[in-house]
MIMIBA-380642 format. One line per field, with one value per residue (C-alpha): x, y, z. Coordinates in nm, 2 decimals. Layout:
BEGIN
east = X	...
north = Y	...
up = Z	...
end
This chain:
BEGIN
east = -0.58	-0.36	-0.02	0.09	0.29	0.45	0.29	0.00	-0.05	-0.38	-0.32	-0.03	0.01	0.32	0.26	0.19	0.45	0.72	0.62	0.63	0.99	1.12	0.96	1.11	1.45	1.42	1.37	1.00	0.77	0.56	0.25	0.03	-0.30	-0.40	-0.73	-0.60	-0.44	-0.13	0.05	0.11	-0.23	-0.38	-0.08	0.10	-0.20	-0.46	-0.30	0.07	0.22	-0.01	-0.11	0.27	0.33	0.05	0.17	0.51	0.37	0.13	0.42	0.63	0.34	0.27	0.65	0.67	0.38	0.46	0.79	1.03	1.01	1.15	1.46	1.51	1.33	1.09	0.83	0.57	0.30	0.24	0.00	-0.16	-0.18	-0.35	-0.38	-0.02	0.01	-0.23	-0.02	0.30	0.13	0.00	0.34	0.49	0.26	0.34	0.69	0.64	0.38	0.61	0.91	0.69	0.62	0.99	1.08	0.81	0.98	1.34	1.22	1.03	0.72	0.39	0.13	-0.21	-0.44	-0.77	-1.01	-0.89	-1.09	-1.00	-1.18	-1.05	-0.74	-0.47	-0.68	-0.73	-0.98	-0.88	-1.16	-1.26	-0.91	-0.80	-0.44	-0.32	-0.06	0.10	0.05	-0.22	-0.13	-0.43	-0.29	-0.60	-0.54	-0.82	-1.10	-1.26	-1.48	-1.85	-2.04	-2.40	-2.59	-2.28	-2.32	-2.01	-2.00	-1.64	-1.77	-1.89	-1.87	-1.54	-1.30	-0.94	-0.96	-1.17	-0.98	-0.68	-0.84	-1.03	-1.00	-1.04	-0.97	-1.28	-1.38	-1.48	-1.35	-1.52	-1.31	-1.48	-1.21	-0.93	-0.68	-0.37	-0.55	-0.78	-0.51	-0.30	-0.55	-0.70	-0.35	-0.30	-0.61	-0.56	-0.24	-0.39	-0.65	-0.96	-1.11	-1.08	-1.30	-1.22	-1.50	-1.40	-1.62	-1.35	-1.23	-0.87	-0.70	-0.47	-0.62	-0.36	-0.06	0.08	-0.14	0.10	0.22	-0.14	-0.24	0.05	0.01	-0.36	-0.24	0.01	-0.27	-0.50	-0.25	-0.21	-0.56	-0.75	-1.09	-1.15	-1.47	-1.40	-1.64	-1.88	-2.07	-2.16	-2.52	-2.56	-2.43	-2.66	-2.55	-2.74	-2.73	-2.46	-2.24	-2.30	-2.49	-2.34	-2.53	-2.37	-2.44	-2.23	-2.14	-2.20	-2.53	-2.67	-2.85	-2.76	-2.62	-2.55	-2.24	-2.22	-1.92	-1.82	-1.66	-1.67	-1.38	-1.49	-1.19	-1.29	-1.07	-1.02	-1.14	-1.01	-1.12	-1.18	-1.45	-1.40	-1.20	-1.45	-1.40	-1.12	-1.21	-1.23	-1.23	-1.49	-1.35	-1.37	-1.01	-0.86	-0.75	-0.38	-0.13	0.22	0.34	0.03	-0.15	-0.53	-0.77	-0.72	-0.40	-0.21	-0.39	-0.20	-0.30	-0.07	-0.10	-0.43	-0.61	-0.51	-0.47	-0.23	-0.16	-0.26	0.07	0.25	0.57	0.39	0.25	0.59	0.78	0.51	0.56	0.93	0.86	0.61	0.82	1.08	0.86	0.73	1.10	1.17	1.35	1.28	1.06	0.98	0.82	0.90	0.55	0.68	0.91	0.69	0.69	0.40	0.44	0.17	0.28	0.17	0.39	0.56	0.56	0.45	0.62	0.60	0.73	0.71	0.46	0.29	0.30	-0.07	0.01	0.31	0.06	-0.20	0.05	0.20	0.57	0.77	0.95	1.15	1.09	1.34	1.22	1.38	1.24	1.34	1.34	1.67	1.81	2.05	1.94	1.58	1.64	1.84	1.58	1.29	1.11	1.10	0.78	0.76	0.98	1.15	1.02	1.17	1.04	1.30	1.23	1.32	1.51	1.70	1.71	1.60	1.39	1.03	0.91	0.99	0.76	0.87	0.66	0.87	1.06	1.13	1.01	0.94	1.30	1.44	1.24	1.44	1.72	1.52	1.36	1.69	1.79	1.49	1.53	1.87	1.74	1.95	1.92	1.85	2.20	2.33	2.15	2.29	2.66	2.65	2.82	2.56	2.68	2.65	2.45	2.15	1.80	1.89	2.07	1.74	1.71	2.05	1.95	1.61	1.81	2.03	1.74	1.61	1.87	1.85	2.14	2.03	2.32	2.12	1.83
north = 1.26	1.01	1.08	1.35	1.35	1.57	1.36	1.14	0.97	0.79	0.50	0.26	0.19	0.29	0.66	0.64	0.40	0.55	0.93	0.77	0.61	0.94	1.16	0.95	0.94	1.35	1.33	1.39	1.19	0.97	0.76	0.58	0.47	0.14	-0.04	-0.36	-0.64	-0.60	-0.27	-0.20	-0.08	-0.21	-0.25	-0.47	-0.67	-0.70	-0.51	-0.48	-0.74	-1.06	-0.95	-0.99	-1.31	-1.49	-1.30	-1.46	-1.82	-1.80	-1.73	-1.99	-2.25	-2.11	-2.16	-2.51	-2.58	-2.43	-2.22	-2.48	-2.71	-2.47	-2.45	-2.83	-2.89	-3.16	-3.18	-3.48	-3.35	-3.01	-2.98	-2.69	-2.69	-2.38	-2.41	-2.41	-2.13	-1.92	-2.03	-1.89	-1.58	-1.54	-1.61	-1.33	-1.09	-1.19	-1.14	-0.79	-0.67	-0.81	-0.62	-0.31	-0.38	-0.44	-0.08	0.08	-0.06	0.02	0.38	0.40	0.47	0.39	0.19	0.30	0.02	0.10	0.30	0.69	0.97	1.34	1.47	1.83	2.01	1.85	1.58	1.21	0.99	0.60	0.39	0.63	0.74	1.10	1.17	1.53	1.62	1.91	1.77	1.51	1.35	1.17	0.87	0.66	0.53	0.41	0.16	-0.01	0.20	0.06	0.02	0.07	-0.26	-0.47	-0.55	-0.71	-1.02	-1.09	-1.46	-1.43	-1.09	-0.96	-0.70	-0.72	-0.84	-1.14	-1.20	-1.27	-1.54	-1.77	-2.15	-2.26	-2.18	-2.04	-2.16	-1.81	-1.50	-1.20	-0.87	-0.53	-0.26	-0.28	-0.10	-0.21	-0.43	-0.58	-0.68	-0.81	-1.03	-1.13	-1.28	-1.47	-1.67	-1.70	-1.88	-2.08	-2.21	-1.97	-1.83	-1.46	-1.19	-0.82	-0.57	-0.20	0.11	0.28	0.18	0.10	-0.07	0.09	0.47	0.72	0.54	0.57	0.46	0.27	0.08	-0.01	-0.11	-0.35	-0.48	-0.59	-0.77	-0.96	-1.03	-1.16	-1.37	-1.53	-1.60	-1.30	-1.18	-0.79	-0.64	-0.30	0.02	-0.19	-0.07	-0.32	-0.22	-0.50	-0.85	-1.09	-1.40	-1.71	-2.08	-2.15	-1.81	-1.47	-1.30	-1.01	-0.75	-0.53	-0.27	-0.11	0.25	0.37	0.21	-0.14	-0.43	-0.53	-0.88	-1.11	-1.32	-1.61	-1.58	-1.80	-1.50	-1.16	-0.90	-0.56	-0.32	0.02	0.19	0.31	0.60	0.78	0.60	0.88	0.75	0.94	1.22	1.51	1.89	1.90	2.02	1.79	1.83	1.73	1.36	1.34	1.40	1.60	1.93	2.01	2.28	2.22	2.13	1.86	2.12	2.09	2.38	2.31	2.42	2.12	1.86	1.74	1.46	1.23	0.91	0.80	1.05	1.32	1.40	1.24	0.87	0.60	0.45	0.31	0.49	0.81	0.80	0.69	0.97	1.24	1.08	1.16	1.50	1.56	1.43	1.66	1.98	1.88	1.90	2.21	2.07	2.13	1.84	1.80	1.54	1.58	1.46	1.46	1.13	0.90	0.58	0.34	-0.04	-0.30	-0.67	-0.85	-1.04	-0.90	-0.61	-0.24	0.05	0.41	0.74	1.08	1.20	1.01	1.11	1.20	1.46	1.60	1.63	1.82	2.06	2.13	2.01	1.91	1.58	1.31	0.91	0.65	0.28	-0.03	-0.39	-0.67	-0.90	-0.75	-0.77	-1.06	-1.11	-1.12	-1.38	-1.59	-1.56	-1.63	-1.29	-1.11	-0.94	-0.57	-0.26	0.04	0.37	0.69	1.06	1.34	1.73	1.80	2.11	2.02	1.66	1.62	1.31	1.39	1.03	0.68	0.39	0.02	-0.32	-0.60	-0.84	-0.68	-0.32	-0.24	-0.27	-0.12	0.21	0.29	0.38	0.63	0.75	0.87	1.01	1.21	1.35	1.46	1.64	1.40	1.40	1.08	1.13	1.09	0.75	0.67	0.75	0.57	0.24	-0.07	-0.43	-0.66	-0.88	-0.72	-0.61	-0.27	-0.26	-0.20	0.11	0.23	0.15	0.33	0.63	0.61	0.56	0.91	1.05	0.77	0.57	0.25	-0.02	-0.34	-0.29
up = 3.74	3.57	3.44	3.21	2.91	2.64	2.37	2.37	2.01	1.95	1.74	1.70	1.33	1.13	1.18	1.54	1.66	1.43	1.59	1.94	1.91	1.73	2.00	2.28	2.11	2.12	2.49	2.50	2.75	2.54	2.53	2.27	2.28	2.13	2.18	1.99	2.22	1.99	1.86	1.47	1.37	1.05	0.85	1.08	1.20	0.91	0.62	0.49	0.68	0.67	0.29	0.20	0.39	0.19	-0.14	-0.08	0.02	-0.27	-0.51	-0.37	-0.42	-0.80	-0.85	-0.72	-0.94	-1.25	-1.29	-1.13	-1.41	-1.64	-1.43	-1.45	-1.10	-1.12	-0.84	-0.90	-0.67	-0.51	-0.25	-0.06	0.34	0.37	0.74	0.77	0.52	0.76	1.05	0.91	0.82	1.17	1.29	1.06	1.22	1.58	1.53	1.38	1.66	1.93	1.77	1.82	2.16	2.22	2.06	2.32	2.64	2.49	2.44	2.75	2.57	2.78	2.59	2.70	2.62	2.55	2.31	2.29	2.28	2.29	2.60	2.55	2.43	2.62	2.78	2.62	2.77	2.74	2.88	3.15	3.26	3.15	3.09	3.02	2.76	2.59	2.24	2.09	1.76	1.59	1.41	1.38	1.02	0.81	0.73	0.43	0.24	0.23	-0.06	-0.09	-0.13	-0.07	0.34	0.46	0.68	0.68	0.57	0.24	0.16	0.30	0.32	0.31	0.67	0.60	0.28	0.49	0.70	0.44	0.56	0.22	-0.15	-0.30	-0.64	-0.74	-0.60	-0.72	-0.64	-0.63	-0.72	-0.92	-0.70	-0.50	-0.20	-0.48	-0.73	-0.45	-0.27	-0.59	-0.68	-0.37	-0.42	-0.78	-0.73	-0.49	-0.72	-0.72	-1.05	-0.98	-1.15	-1.08	-1.12	-1.16	-1.19	-1.41	-1.76	-1.59	-1.33	-1.08	-1.09	-1.03	-1.17	-1.51	-1.77	-1.97	-1.66	-1.55	-1.93	-1.93	-1.60	-1.68	-1.98	-1.78	-1.49	-1.76	-1.92	-1.55	-1.54	-1.38	-1.55	-1.56	-1.59	-1.66	-1.67	-1.46	-1.16	-0.88	-0.76	-0.50	-0.38	-0.19	0.00	-0.09	0.03	-0.23	-0.21	-0.33	-0.63	-0.75	-0.95	-1.20	-1.48	-1.76	-1.64	-1.99	-2.00	-2.08	-1.93	-1.59	-1.54	-1.22	-1.15	-0.88	-0.67	-0.35	-0.20	-0.28	-0.18	-0.14	-0.21	-0.35	-0.11	0.25	0.43	0.74	1.08	1.32	1.59	1.92	1.73	1.76	1.69	1.44	1.09	0.81	0.44	0.20	0.19	0.58	0.63	0.88	0.79	0.88	0.79	0.68	1.03	1.07	1.31	1.32	1.38	1.75	1.89	2.05	1.84	1.52	1.27	1.04	0.82	0.66	0.86	0.67	0.31	0.06	-0.03	0.22	0.24	0.55	0.46	0.41	0.77	0.88	0.77	0.87	1.21	1.21	1.08	1.35	1.61	1.53	1.48	1.85	1.98	1.86	1.52	1.17	1.03	0.66	0.42	0.04	-0.10	-0.44	-0.39	-0.20	-0.39	-0.44	-0.49	-0.59	-0.47	-0.77	-0.95	-1.14	-0.89	-0.99	-0.87	-0.92	-0.78	-0.90	-1.17	-1.46	-1.81	-1.77	-1.48	-1.69	-1.99	-1.77	-1.62	-1.97	-1.87	-2.17	-2.10	-2.25	-2.21	-2.16	-2.14	-2.13	-2.12	-1.88	-2.17	-2.24	-1.89	-1.85	-1.46	-1.56	-1.84	-1.57	-1.32	-1.60	-1.52	-1.82	-1.81	-1.79	-1.84	-1.66	-1.78	-1.69	-1.75	-1.75	-1.80	-2.15	-2.09	-1.76	-1.78	-1.42	-1.34	-1.30	-1.25	-1.28	-1.33	-1.30	-1.41	-1.32	-1.10	-0.76	-0.88	-0.53	-0.44	-0.75	-0.72	-0.43	-0.63	-0.83	-0.52	-0.39	-0.71	-0.75	-0.38	-0.46	-0.78	-1.01	-1.39	-1.62	-1.72	-1.35	-1.31	-1.67	-1.56	-1.22	-1.26	-1.19	-1.10	-1.37	-1.38	-1.19	-1.26	-1.18	-1.52	-1.68	-1.46	-1.58	-1.95	-1.94	-1.79	-2.12	-2.33	-2.23	-2.45	-2.72	-2.63	-2.47	-2.51	-2.52	-2.73
end
């Protein structure tokens, strides 16, 4: 029998590696199983980090070719070196995964290299070697959801993995799915010169986000050059000598049609990756069932992150990893699921935390709305980024903040102020009475809070 541990975590993505670090900090003997050659899981290797690197590079490219002129910066010729851009992306990934490896060494976490399988309660098999442990944590993450009739080859028909590795800009990119991944990667390749068509089954983009926010975002992305085919069902995608033929039909009935593409990106969502994970109970969507302490139906086996219910977000998995590590160490651990922000890294960015108007209406909760446009914000004007607005929802009786939704420059950073406010049960008045530095984008948040009571100052 090989070494024994207090905790063995299967998967080294954000949930897994953060759980491992926190458990080690609390004095537990920890091991983490990872079959990749590098730590960090999907997020660091082929997801969040590389996509943000390309998003930033493509934003810079587009700004140099278009926006700089408005600032009096004239560049006669802007050329794309896609190979260099991809190399930089890989360097960013390497720096991040090496950082996790350093943290494992610092915290004396054993990296069990190979494919993990639960052999029995308290036993994890890693490529034939069995390790004993008091607790097993499933943090295996997720994979791209397949679609019948669309066979991925990661060359012509790709998931996000292949879309991050293209060696040339497609002339026409068809994106199946108008969620976060589709819009972000569609934005990358549009900025670099591709014609982008987004096909979505629903009659809106960004399902689950505030409808007003999503509608405004679609208008902006359309103005930028994206084409949206909403209410359309993709029935097949067939590779040809010249590219891919996509077949689709209207959801509400009508004639089928085809569109030709160089590359098709399948981005209809993700599903839990549970290969080698047997015996634990699952729900109707293939997610592992857990109780409030992340315990499965089998004593000593726990699960976190994309493998269980809730939004498939890296920071949600991280918080669950910390909470579970603290529970296993005999301490209280808790995640406030009502205050988990979500960000879409298009430009402008889109960020939300808390409830949407649709959710409040469905729950019969009376609320007030405060909105403020970035066109009236001095810093946004100075930046030349005035698209979008801040929208706050507050309880009609108590004024407590119930939701915050931002479409605008650096929305992913701005939402943090409101997440903290909501975590501490703040009211819109609390935010409105807090002094905000001038000139900053954050002043739009204060103005939206003032607008809840109808007293915004700058509109």
